[in-house]
C-alpha atoms as a printed R data frame, in Angstrom:
    type eleno elety resid chain resno       x      y       z
1   ATOM     1    CA   MET     A     1   0.000  0.000   0.000
2   ATOM     2    CA   ARG     A     2   2.884  2.401   0.718
3   ATOM     3    CA   PHE     A     3   3.796  2.314  -2.971
4   ATOM     4    CA   LEU     A     4   0.259  3.096  -4.158
5   ATOM     5    CA   LYS     A     5   0.329  6.856  -3.608
6   ATOM     6    CA   PRO     A     6   3.676  7.419  -5.417
7   ATOM     7    CA   LEU     A     7   2.435  5.199  -8.263
8   ATOM     8    CA   VAL     A     8  -0.772  7.229  -8.658
9   ATOM     9    CA   ILE     A     9   1.223 10.464  -8.640
10  ATOM    10    CA   PHE     A    10   3.607  9.043 -11.263
11  ATOM    11    CA   LEU     A    11   0.704  7.924 -13.509
12  ATOM    12    CA   TYR     A    12  -0.947 11.349 -13.365
13  ATOM    13    CA   THR     A    13   2.377 12.974 -14.202
14  ATOM    14    CA   VAL     A    14   2.703 10.740 -17.267
15  ATOM    15    CA   ILE     A    15  -0.873 11.514 -18.330
16  ATOM    16    CA   GLU     A    16  -0.341 15.255 -17.993
17  ATOM    17    CA   THR     A    17   2.942 15.042 -19.913
18  ATOM    18    CA   PHE     A    18   1.534 13.264 -22.944
19  ATOM    19    CA   MET     A    19  -2.017 14.654 -22.989
20  ATOM    20    CA   GLU     A    20  -2.509 16.918 -25.983
21  ATOM    21    CA   THR     A    21  -4.012 20.203 -24.818
22  ATOM    22    CA   ILE     A    22  -4.971 23.484 -26.422
23  ATOM    23    CA   PRO     A    23  -4.360 26.489 -24.153
24  ATOM    24    CA   PRO     A    24  -7.110 29.024 -23.437
25  ATOM    25    CA   ARG     A    25  -7.341 31.875 -25.902
26  ATOM    26    CA   LYS     A    26  -9.519 34.757 -27.066
27  ATOM    27    CA   THR     A    27 -11.040 35.719 -30.403
28  ATOM    28    CA   ALA     A    28 -13.388 38.519 -31.411
29  ATOM    29    CA   GLY     A    29 -16.499 38.906 -33.545
30  ATOM    30    CA   THR     A    30 -19.683 40.893 -34.053
31  ATOM    31    CA   ILE     A    31 -23.444 40.384 -33.958
32  ATOM    32    CA   ASP     A    32 -24.632 40.282 -37.566
33  ATOM    33    CA   ALA     A    33 -28.320 39.979 -36.666
34  ATOM    34    CA   LEU     A    34 -30.653 39.257 -33.758
35  ATOM    35    CA   PHE     A    35 -33.919 37.312 -33.680
36  ATOM    36    CA   ILE     A    36 -36.659 36.490 -31.203
37  ATOM    37    CA   ALA     A    37 -39.141 33.607 -31.274
38  ATOM    38    CA   ASP     A    38 -42.057 35.429 -29.654
39  ATOM    39    CA   GLY     A    39 -44.817 33.396 -31.308
40  ATOM    40    CA   ASP     A    40 -46.110 29.921 -30.552
41  ATOM    41    CA   THR     A    41 -43.282 28.088 -32.386
42  ATOM    42    CA   PHE     A    42 -39.489 28.073 -32.336
43  ATOM    43    CA   THR     A    43 -39.191 30.050 -35.606
44  ATOM    44    CA   SER     A    44 -38.027 33.598 -35.004
45  ATOM    45    CA   ARG     A    45 -38.170 37.106 -36.444
46  ATOM    46    CA   GLU     A    46 -35.464 39.742 -36.726
47  ATOM    47    CA   THR     A    47 -35.149 42.437 -34.082
48  ATOM    48    CA   ALA     A    48 -32.665 45.210 -33.285
49  ATOM    49    CA   SER     A    49 -31.889 44.118 -29.714
50  ATOM    50    CA   LEU     A    50 -32.520 41.396 -27.143
51  ATOM    51    CA   VAL     A    51 -33.000 41.701 -23.400
52  ATOM    52    CA   LEU     A    52 -31.153 38.873 -21.660
53  ATOM    53    CA   THR     A    53 -31.980 37.736 -18.125
54  ATOM    54    CA   PHE     A    54 -30.851 34.712 -16.150
55  ATOM    55    CA   GLU     A    55 -33.901 32.949 -17.645
56  ATOM    56    CA   GLY     A    56 -32.871 33.747 -21.216
57  ATOM    57    CA   ILE     A    57 -34.469 36.146 -23.710
58  ATOM    58    CA   ILE     A    58 -37.537 37.915 -22.365
59  ATOM    59    CA   GLY     A    59 -40.546 36.889 -24.451
60  ATOM    60    CA   ASP     A    60 -38.758 34.122 -26.349
61  ATOM    61    CA   TYR     A    61 -40.081 30.616 -26.977
62  ATOM    62    CA   HIS     A    62 -37.121 29.111 -25.084
63  ATOM    63    CA   HIS     A    63 -37.203 31.528 -22.130
64  ATOM    64    CA   GLY     A    64 -36.929 29.890 -18.726
65  ATOM    65    CA   ALA     A    65 -34.479 28.708 -16.096
66  ATOM    66    CA   THR     A    66 -35.670 25.141 -16.664
67  ATOM    67    CA   ARG     A    67 -37.199 23.163 -19.524
68  ATOM    68    CA   LEU     A    68 -38.803 19.775 -20.097
69  ATOM    69    CA   SER     A    69 -36.636 16.937 -21.389
70  ATOM    70    CA   GLY     A    70 -37.312 15.487 -24.845
71  ATOM    71    CA   GLY     A    71 -35.732 13.275 -27.471
72  ATOM    72    CA   ARG     A    72 -32.302 14.797 -26.896
73  ATOM    73    CA   GLU     A    73 -32.250 13.390 -23.338
74  ATOM    74    CA   PRO     A    74 -33.288  9.729 -23.628
75  ATOM    75    CA   TRP     A    75 -31.780  9.013 -20.204
76  ATOM    76    CA   TYR     A    76 -34.700 10.934 -18.614
77  ATOM    77    CA   LYS     A    77 -38.385 10.190 -18.827
78  ATOM    78    CA   ARG     A    78 -39.789 12.562 -21.472
79  ATOM    79    CA   GLY     A    79 -41.181 15.675 -19.813
80  ATOM    80    CA   THR     A    80 -38.782 15.670 -16.850
81  ATOM    81    CA   GLU     A    81 -37.957 19.179 -15.642
82  ATOM    82    CA   ILE     A    82 -34.242 19.904 -16.152
83  ATOM    83    CA   ARG     A    83 -31.926 22.910 -16.313
84  ATOM    84    CA   ASN     A    84 -32.444 24.965 -19.483
85  ATOM    85    CA   GLU     A    85 -29.051 25.052 -21.187
86  ATOM    86    CA   ARG     A    86 -30.748 25.841 -24.520
87  ATOM    87    CA   GLN     A    87 -31.917 29.387 -23.831
88  ATOM    88    CA   LEU     A    88 -30.303 30.765 -26.992
89  ATOM    89    CA   SER     A    89 -29.548 29.490 -30.489
90  ATOM    90    CA   LEU     A    90 -26.408 30.924 -32.096
91  ATOM    91    CA   LEU     A    91 -25.668 30.533 -35.802
92  ATOM    92    CA   SER     A    92 -23.141 31.514 -38.460
93  ATOM    93    CA   LYS     A    93 -24.177 32.641 -41.957
94  ATOM    94    CA   VAL     A    94 -21.084 30.965 -43.390
95  ATOM    95    CA   GLU     A    95 -22.187 27.606 -41.984
96  ATOM    96    CA   LEU     A    96 -25.790 28.130 -43.093
97  ATOM    97    CA   ASP     A    97 -24.529 28.780 -46.628
98  ATOM    98    CA   VAL     A    98 -22.495 25.556 -46.549
99  ATOM    99    CA   VAL     A    99 -25.549 23.534 -45.518
100 ATOM   100    CA   ALA     A   100 -27.696 25.239 -48.175
101 ATOM   101    CA   GLN     A   101 -25.146 24.346 -50.836
102 ATOM   102    CA   ARG     A   102 -25.074 20.729 -49.659
103 ATOM   103    CA   LEU     A   103 -28.880 20.622 -49.878
104 ATOM   104    CA   ASN     A   104 -28.818 22.318 -53.295
105 ATOM   105    CA   ILE     A   105 -31.069 25.198 -52.253
106 ATOM   106    CA   PRO     A   106 -30.483 28.969 -52.598
107 ATOM   107    CA   GLU     A   107 -30.408 29.794 -48.887
108 ATOM   108    CA   ILE     A   108 -31.344 28.935 -45.336
109 ATOM   109    CA   LYS     A   109 -32.570 31.965 -43.459
110 ATOM   110    CA   PRO     A   110 -31.539 31.877 -39.780
111 ATOM   111    CA   GLU     A   111 -35.044 32.665 -38.537
112 ATOM   112    CA   TRP     A   112 -36.433 29.543 -40.230
113 ATOM   113    CA   ILE     A   113 -34.584 27.358 -37.714
114 ATOM   114    CA   GLY     A   114 -35.037 29.498 -34.629
115 ATOM   115    CA   CYS     A   115 -31.854 31.561 -34.590
116 ATOM   116    CA   ASN     A   116 -31.490 34.132 -31.813
117 ATOM   117    CA   VAL     A   117 -27.979 35.439 -32.467
118 ATOM   118    CA   LEU     A   118 -26.274 35.410 -35.868
119 ATOM   119    CA   LEU     A   119 -22.560 35.821 -35.232
120 ATOM   120    CA   GLY     A   120 -19.897 37.025 -37.645
121 ATOM   121    CA   GLY     A   121 -16.118 37.156 -37.631
122 ATOM   122    CA   VAL     A   122 -15.650 33.782 -35.901
123 ATOM   123    CA   GLU     A   123 -14.291 30.855 -37.875
124 ATOM   124    CA   ASN     A   124 -15.829 27.400 -37.371
125 ATOM   125    CA   LEU     A   125 -18.425 28.712 -34.936
126 ATOM   126    CA   SER     A   126 -20.072 25.341 -34.335
127 ATOM   127    CA   PHE     A   127 -16.788 23.864 -33.120
128 ATOM   128    CA   MET     A   128 -16.388 26.325 -30.249
129 ATOM   129    CA   PRO     A   129 -15.998 24.222 -27.103
130 ATOM   130    CA   PRO     A   130 -18.400 24.125 -24.156
131 ATOM   131    CA   ARG     A   131 -17.616 26.686 -21.428
132 ATOM   132    CA   THR     A   132 -16.699 29.337 -24.007
133 ATOM   133    CA   ASN     A   133 -17.884 32.763 -22.829
134 ATOM   134    CA   LEU     A   134 -19.151 35.307 -25.361
135 ATOM   135    CA   MET     A   135 -18.579 38.628 -23.609
136 ATOM   136    CA   PHE     A   136 -20.409 41.460 -25.344
137 ATOM   137    CA   LYS     A   137 -19.273 45.089 -25.345
138 ATOM   138    CA   GLY     A   138 -22.421 46.185 -23.516
139 ATOM   139    CA   GLY     A   139 -21.686 43.871 -20.583
140 ATOM   140    CA   ALA     A   140 -23.847 40.783 -21.192
141 ATOM   141    CA   THR     A   141 -22.275 37.317 -21.334
142 ATOM   142    CA   ILE     A   142 -23.551 34.146 -23.001
143 ATOM   143    CA   ARG     A   143 -22.027 30.818 -21.908
144 ATOM   144    CA   ILE     A   144 -21.813 28.183 -24.644
145 ATOM   145    CA   ASP     A   145 -23.234 24.805 -23.648
146 ATOM   146    CA   GLY     A   146 -22.253 23.032 -26.847
147 ATOM   147    CA   ASN     A   147 -23.100 21.997 -30.389
148 ATOM   148    CA   ASN     A   148 -26.745 22.080 -31.457
149 ATOM   149    CA   GLY     A   149 -27.629 18.815 -33.158
150 ATOM   150    CA   PRO     A   150 -29.783 19.194 -36.313
151 ATOM   151    CA   CYS     A   151 -33.231 17.619 -36.245
152 ATOM   152    CA   LYS     A   152 -36.191 16.839 -38.501
153 ATOM   153    CA   VAL     A   153 -38.238 19.678 -36.992
154 ATOM   154    CA   SER     A   154 -35.744 22.231 -38.305
155 ATOM   155    CA   GLY     A   155 -35.466 20.338 -41.577
156 ATOM   156    CA   ARG     A   156 -39.240 20.491 -41.990
157 ATOM   157    CA   ALA     A   157 -39.203 24.239 -41.320
158 ATOM   158    CA   ILE     A   158 -36.679 24.705 -44.152
159 ATOM   159    CA   ALA     A   159 -38.587 22.384 -46.500
160 ATOM   160    CA   GLU     A   160 -41.682 24.550 -46.100
161 ATOM   161    CA   HIS     A   161 -39.847 27.308 -47.976
162 ATOM   162    CA   HIS     A   162 -38.765 25.052 -50.863
163 ATOM   163    CA   GLU     A   163 -41.762 23.526 -52.616
164 ATOM   164    CA   GLY     A   164 -41.312 19.967 -53.770
165 ATOM   165    CA   ARG     A   165 -38.266 19.364 -51.567
166 ATOM   166    CA   ASP     A   166 -39.674 17.156 -48.834
167 ATOM   167    CA   ASP     A   167 -36.296 15.393 -48.796
168 ATOM   168    CA   ILE     A   168 -34.893 18.384 -46.901
169 ATOM   169    CA   THR     A   169 -36.778 17.279 -43.791
170 ATOM   170    CA   THR     A   170 -34.400 14.374 -43.253
171 ATOM   171    CA   GLY     A   171 -31.524 15.657 -45.395
172 ATOM   172    CA   PHE     A   172 -30.929 18.611 -43.081
173 ATOM   173    CA   SER     A   173 -30.070 16.294 -40.176
174 ATOM   174    CA   ARG     A   174 -27.374 14.692 -42.320
175 ATOM   175    CA   GLU     A   175 -25.930 17.736 -44.084
176 ATOM   176    CA   ALA     A   176 -25.919 20.039 -41.048
177 ATOM   177    CA   GLN     A   177 -24.260 17.552 -38.709
178 ATOM   178    CA   HIS     A   178 -21.679 19.392 -36.560
179 ATOM   179    CA   ILE     A   179 -22.310 22.776 -38.266
180 ATOM   180    CA   ARG     A   180 -25.849 23.603 -37.123
181 ATOM   181    CA   GLY     A   181 -24.594 26.191 -34.631
182 ATOM   182    CA   LEU     A   182 -24.486 26.337 -30.853
183 ATOM   183    CA   VAL     A   183 -26.809 26.584 -27.888
184 ATOM   184    CA   GLY     A   184 -26.071 28.568 -24.770
185 ATOM   185    CA   TRP     A   185 -27.448 30.273 -21.699
186 ATOM   186    CA   VAL     A   186 -27.164 33.673 -20.065
187 ATOM   187    CA   GLU     A   187 -24.325 33.880 -17.570
188 ATOM   188    CA   LYS     A   188 -24.522 37.669 -17.123
189 ATOM   189    CA   PRO     A   189 -27.724 39.572 -17.967
190 ATOM   190    CA   GLY     A   190 -27.868 42.663 -20.134
191 ATOM   191    CA   VAL     A   191 -29.034 43.984 -23.492
192 ATOM   192    CA   ILE     A   192 -27.314 43.057 -26.751
193 ATOM   193    CA   HIS     A   193 -27.658 44.963 -30.029
194 ATOM   194    CA   LYS     A   194 -27.184 44.254 -33.716
195 ATOM   195    CA   GLY     A   195 -23.659 45.274 -34.751
196 ATOM   196    CA   GLU     A   196 -22.285 44.934 -31.207
197 ATOM   197    CA   GLY     A   197 -18.846 43.431 -30.815
198 ATOM   198    CA   PHE     A   198 -17.868 40.633 -28.469
199 ATOM   199    CA   VAL     A   199 -14.849 38.720 -27.239
200 ATOM   200    CA   ALA     A   200 -15.042 34.940 -27.119
201 ATOM   201    CA   ARG     A   201 -12.983 33.485 -24.276
202 ATOM   202    CA   LEU     A   202 -12.244 29.839 -25.093
203 ATOM   203    CA   PRO     A   203 -11.225 27.562 -22.200
204 ATOM   204    CA   GLU     A   204  -8.305 25.155 -22.186
205 ATOM   205    CA   GLN     A   205  -9.240 22.059 -24.184
206 ATOM   206    CA   TRP     A   206  -8.197 18.423 -24.125
207 ATOM   207    CA   ILE     A   207  -9.602 15.047 -25.102
208 ATOM   208    CA   TYR     A   208 -10.833 12.976 -22.192
209 ATOM   209    CA   GLN     A   209 -10.030  9.307 -22.754
210 ATOM   210    CA   GLY     A   210 -11.005  7.896 -19.327
């Protein structure tokens, strides 16, 4: 037993030595457009500003400190109350254009699939890691929870704007995999405006191989 503690320390030292890590860093961007889903569905409309509280966007379809679990959380009974980490949907026009090209359609408007914040100036937006903080010039902060998986509901919303293309309903889930944007929640309340700049603070990253 007396050798166990030194062995554990040695093993952790080896792991830390050979683990590939990416140090924390910062990058900057701007808000290209803002949207709010203030109707009875997740589709949104453009607006000049958004009021962010700890519960999300005031008046938005996804507003709330908690939400009910669904198909994305099969480990819970459907309808279980859980923390709402999906208060905001964040998209990139560059990525939307890539998906549109893959689907052979002219465009995908961000409001069709429930966008709240269309961000510009950030490369590979959908690959930003969880725990990234988007710190806006006006003082509000959005914490990134992670990648937003594409679904048939969004695909159907796009198909409604392209007559005769029912294949988009399922095709979107395939073609938008990993580049459908991000979801996040409000870490620091405030008001954000179209054209406002922000700094993205990315945490240290590594691959957990437990």
